[in-house]
Every structure is written in C-alpha cells, then in structure tokens.
Residue, then its C-alpha position, 0 to 999 in steps of 0.5 A: m500500500t502506498k502512503k499518501n501525503h496530506w494532499g492525497k498524493n502518493k508519496m512516491d510521486e514526490t520523490l525524485k530518482q536520479i542516475r548519473c553517468r561517469p563524471e567525464c560524460g556528464f549525463m544525468v537523468r531525474s524523474h519521479s518514476g524509477a522505470e523512466v530513469i532506467e529507460l532513459a539511462l539505458m537509451h543513453v548508454k546504448k547511444a553514448h557508450p555502445t561498447i558498455n553492456v549494462s542491465p536494468d538491474e545494474l542501473r536500478k542499483r545506481i539510482r539515488t533518491l533525492 
C-alpha cells in the first residue's frame, strides 16, 4: 500500500530518482518514476557508450533518491 501525503498524493510521486553517468560524460537523468530513469539511462548508454553492456538491474542499483 502506498502512503499518501496530506494532499492525497502518493508519496512516491514526490520523490525524485536520479542516475548519473561517469563524471567525464556528464549525463544525468531525474524523474519521479524509477522505470523512466532506467529507460532513459539505458537509451543513453546504448547511444553514448555502445561498447558498455549494462542491465536494468545494474542501473536500478545506481539510482539515488533525492
């Protein structure tokens, strides 16, 4: 069960998730949706770092909550 805040909104909706690439790359993605963060990070890796193989589970471990 998802807890609600005093406006009736899901608390999950308020929490930002973030993944950063290597500092020399500079890519960063933030969203309220962890699934969206992973999807966009996977797209970035495929385009900017085609020789790196990374799974959604590996990216999920790198998500930081803000």
